[in-house]
N, C-alpha and C positions, 0 to 999 in steps of 0.2 A: 504494500500500500504506500510505503514511503516513496517509491519510485514514481508513482502516479502523481504524488504531490510535487515532486521535483520537476516532473515534466510540465505540470500545470503552471508552476512558478516560472519556469523558463519560457513557456508560451506567453504568459502575461508580460514578462520582461520584454520579449520581442515585440509584442503589440504596443507596449508603452514607449517603444523606441530606445530601450536600454539594452542594446545588444552587447553581450560581454566581449565580443570580438573587437568592438570599437572603443572599449574603455581603455584609456591610456594606462591606468594602474594595472589592469590585467595584462596588457601587452608588456609592460615593464616586468611584471611577475614572470611571464613566460620567458622573456629575454634573460633575466637573472637565473632562472632555472636552467636554461639551455647553456649559459656560460658556466654555471656550476657543474653541470653534467660533463661538459667538454673538459673542464679543468681537472675533475676527478679522474676522468678516463685517461687524460694525458699523464697524470701522476701514477696511475696504475700501470700504464705502459712502461714508463721509466722504471717503476718497481720491478716489472717483469724482466727488464734487461739487467738490473742489479741482481735479481735472484738467479738469473742465468750465469753471471760471472761468479757469484758465490758458489753455485753448484759445481761449475767446472773447476773451481779452486778447492774443491773438497770440503766445502762448508766451513772454511776457516778464513780469517782475515788475511793471514800470510799467503795462503794459496791464491786467494782472489787478487791480492796485490802482485803476486808473481805472474799471474795470467795477464793482468792489465799491463805490466811492464813488458811482457813478451809481445803483446799486441801493439803497444805504442812504439817499441823499437822497430818492429817490422813495418809499421805504418810510416815512420819517418824515413826508413831506408827504401821504401817503394818508389817506383817511378810514377810519373803523373797519370798515366793511363790506368794503372792498378789502383791508385788512390781514387780516381773518378769512379771506377767500377765498385770499389768498396763503399763509397758514398751512396751510390745507387742501391747497392745491396742493403745497406742500413736503412735507407728511406723506405724501400719496399717492405722490409721486415717490420719496420715501425708501423706502417699502414696495415699490414696483415695482423699484427698483434693487437693494434687498436680496434680493428674490425671484429676480431674474436671477442675482445672485451665488451665492445658495444653490443654484440649479439647476446652475450650473457647478461648484460645490464639493460636490455631493451625495455623492461618493465618500468625503468626509471626515466625514460626519455620524456614521456608525457607527464606534465604536472598533475597532481591529484586534483579531483574536482572539489573546489572549495565550497561550492554551493551545497553539495550533498553533505559535506562535513559540518557546515553551519546548521543544517536542519537536523542533524543527528541520524541521517540515513545511512 
């Protein structure tokens, strides 16, 4: 029954000219929610890269630093074409990991309906 009341309230708001899509406060809320979602996803992606280096380092700080030193020495010694290929590889890998994280967090993309929360539905 609560959903009927919510639908009736939304219909009345549209008839009164108070469409939630044109409310600047609602648009700002959606914008802030989207920025927050993207920021958390970016941090989770960076955390996945850190977890990867910790894992290949044997889950120890010394092992991780050894792996990073090995990677950085090979990066500095590489020629320009290999560096460009490595940058492309890292960018593609970053997009794939971010896509996987977004897939598993897809329920958090759309903000919760504040109208139904206010009415206790």
